[in-house]
Each structure stands twice: as structure tokens, then as C-alpha cells.
C-alpha positions in Angstrom: 10.6 -12.2 3.3 13.3 -11.4 5.6 15.8 -10.9 2.7 13.4 -8.5 0.9 12.9 -6.6 4.2 16.6 -6.5 5.0 17.2 -5.3 1.4 14.6 -2.5 1.8 16.2 -1.4 5.5 19.6 -1.2 3.7 18.7 0.6 0.9 15.4 2.7 1.5 14.5 3.9 -2.0 11.2 4.2 -3.5 12.0 1.6 -6.3 13.3 -1.0 -3.6 10.3 -0.3 -1.6 8.0 -1.3 -4.8 10.2 -4.5 -5.3 10.5 -5.3 -1.7 7.0 -5.0 -1.0 5.9 -6.8 -4.0 8.1 -10.0 -3.0 7.1 -9.5 0.6 3.3 -9.4 -0.3 3.5 -12.5 -2.6 5.6 -14.4 0.0 2.7 -13.9 2.3 0.5 -15.0 -0.1 2.3 -18.1 -0.8 2.6 -18.8 3.0 -1.1 -18.3 3.7 -2.1 -20.9 1.0 0.1 -23.3 2.2 -1.0 -22.8 5.8 -4.5 -23.3 4.8 -4.0 -26.6 2.8 -1.4 -27.8 5.3 -3.5 -27.0 8.5 -6.4 -29.3 8.4 -4.1 -32.0 7.7 -2.6 -31.6 11.3 -5.9 -32.5 13.0 -7.7 -35.7 13.5 -11.1 -36.6 11.6 -13.1 -36.0 14.5 -12.0 -32.4 15.1 -11.1 -31.3 11.6 -13.9 -29.1 10.6 -14.1 -27.2 13.9 -10.2 -27.1 14.0 -10.0 -25.7 10.7 -12.7 -23.6 11.4 -10.8 -21.9 14.2 -7.6 -21.9 12.5 -9.2 -19.8 9.7 -11.1 -17.3 12.2 -7.5 -16.9 13.9 -6.0 -16.1 10.7 -8.8 -13.6 9.8 -8.5 -12.0 13.2 -4.6 -11.6 12.9 -5.0 -10.0 9.4 -7.5 -7.8 10.7 -5.3 -6.4 13.7 -2.0 -6.5 12.0 -2.1 -3.1 10.3 -3.2 -1.6 13.8 -0.4 -3.4 15.8 1.9 -2.6 13.0 1.3 1.2 13.3 1.7 1.2 17.0 4.7 -0.8 16.6 5.8 1.5 14.0 5.3 4.6 16.0 7.0 3.3 19.0 9.9 1.4 17.5 10.1 2.7 13.9 10.5 0.6 10.8 13.0 -1.7 12.2 10.5 -2.7 14.9 8.1 -3.7 12.6 10.7 -5.8 10.6 11.8 -7.4 14.0 8.3 -8.1 14.6 8.0 -9.7 11.5 11.2 -11.9 11.8 10.1 -13.1 15.4 6.5 -14.2 13.8 8.7 -16.0 11.0 10.6 -17.8 13.7 7.6 -18.8 15.5 6.4 -19.9 12.4 9.5 -22.3 11.7 9.3 -23.7 15.4 5.6 -24.8 14.4 6.5 -26.0 11.5 9.3 -28.4 13.0 7.1 -29.1 15.9 4.1 -30.5 14.3 4.4 -34.3 13.3 4.7 -35.3 9.8 1.4 -36.7 8.6 2.4 -37.9 5.1 1.4 -41.5 4.5 0.5 -42.0 8.2 -3.0 -42.6 9.7 -3.6 -39.4 11.8 -5.4 -41.3 14.7 -2.2 -43.2 14.8 0.0 -40.2 15.2 -2.2 -38.4 17.8 -2.6 -41.4 19.9 0.9 -41.5 20.5 1.3 -37.9 21.0 -0.6 -34.8 21.8 -0.2 -31.9 19.4 
């Protein structure tokens, strides 16, 4: 997504906008699917349903608010501000990705007994 956004900033033509927009949209869709599959696996069984529900609710709220926040950022800081905000969100996502314990082939209750998520 960052590369597609950078290409659009460097070459702001209608064709590049369509191609970069399609790439960004596709990556957002893939990212959302991965998060929705991976998210429940990071919670213990006793709170998994509630935590997953809160996760989905937060995602929906963010999706609903993003266009409005994006417009305010675009009016205040321009298109570069919107892309910088996206880059900051991507960096937070990377930090969370590497900060959550690996759950593959491990009992989740054992993982959370030793550390707090």
C-alpha cells in the first residue's frame, strides 16, 4: 500500500490514481480478512467471543469514521497528510503484529498465563 501511495504521489495522473487506488483497495481487503481470521486466535477461550465482537465493532467504527477523518486531514494537510496518516496506521499495525505472541501449535491459556496481552 505504501509503495502504491508513493507512486501516486510521485506521478499524480488519472491512470496512476486508478491503478494505485485498486492496489490500495485490494491490500486493505486482504489485510482486513487476515486480521479478522487472526484476531480471534489471540484471545483465550473464555473471552474469545466477546473480544472478537469488540474487535469487529472497533473495525466497523473505524471504517465508518475513516472517510470523515480523512476529509479533515486532507483539508488541513493535503493528500500528503492522508498518506502520512496511512503510513502511521501501517506502522502501528506492524508493531502490533510483532508484539502479539505466536499462537501456532500452542495452548492459548498457557501463553496468556505467562504474559499479559
